[in-house]
N, C-alpha and C positions, 0 to 999 in steps of 0.2 A: 624157792621158786616163786613165792608171792612177791608182787612188785608195788602194788598200790591199794589204797582203800578209798572208795568214794561213797560217803554216807548218803543215804536217801532220807529226806525229811519231809514231813507233811506240809502242805500249803493250802490255804482256803481260797486265795485269790492270786492269780499269777501276776497281775499288774502291781499289787502291793509288794509281792516278793521281788519282782524285778526292780522296782523303785528302791527298795532297801539295799539289795545286794549290788546292783549295778551303780546306782547314783550315790548312795551313801558309803558303802564299803569298798567300792572300786573294783568289783569283780567284772569279768568279761563274760558275755553270753556265749555258751557253747551250742545251745540248741533249745528251741521252743516248739514243743509238740502239742500245745494246748493244755493237756492234762499232765504233761511231764516237761520239766524245765531243768537245764543244766548250766552251771556257772563255773568259772575257773579264775584263780588268781595265783600268780607265781606257779608253784608246782602242785597246788591242791585243786580238787574238783568237789563240788557239792551238787547233788541232784535233788530235785523236789518232785513229789507226786501230788496230784490234786486230791484233796480230802475236804470237800465242802462242808461236811458235817462236823469237822473238828471243833472242839470246844477248847480255845487256847489255854484256859486255866487248868485243863485236864491233860495237856500235852506234855509228854516227858521226853520229846526229841532233844538230843544233846550231841554236840560235836566238840572234841578237844582238838585244837589246832596249834601245832607247835610253830614257833617263830624264832628267828635268830636275833631279833632286836625288839624286845618287848617294850622298852622305854619309848622308842620312837613311834612304834605302832600305837601305844596308849596315848601319847601326845597328839598324834594325828586324829585319833578318834575324838578326843576332847576338843581339838580345834574345829572339827566338823560338827561339833555339838550333837554327837550321837549319844543317846542315853546309855549310860553304864547300868548294868544290873544293880538293883538296890543293895545287894550283898556282894557285889562283884568288883569293887575297886581294886586297883593294882596293889598287890601285896605278895610278900614271900610266904610260901606255905611250908609246913613241916616236912613235906615229902620232897623237898628240894627243887621246887618250881616257883617261879615268879609268874603270877597269873592275874588276869582280869576277865570279866564276863559281860556279855550282851544278851539281850533277848530280841529276836526278830519279830516281825508282825504277828506271827503265829505262836509265839512263846517258845520257839526252839531256842535252847540255850547254846550259845557259842562261847566257849572258854578258850582263851589264847594263853599259851604258856611257853616259858623258856627255862631251861636248866639253869640253876644258880651256880 
């Protein structure tokens, strides 16, 4: 009966979040309610809630996003000069995934993966 999952991540500043997800990552805006913001790309949605007191280095927000073409996605991220997580370069993992990771402006970890 379950059909989707839409993670909710903390954000300190909606303008910084918008700039990163809309301009850099190419998501489309679904809704802006001031303290709640939603984006969509292809078939996934990510929601954000305002948390002005968030300390980014203490944020453990994480999302794992599956993709059907990890190589092309990774190349496009590099071409756009989007920072890759220091420990998140594209590589094959022992659990059968090819993955890379990014950190958004609030230190939410975005990991992209594809089955090997």
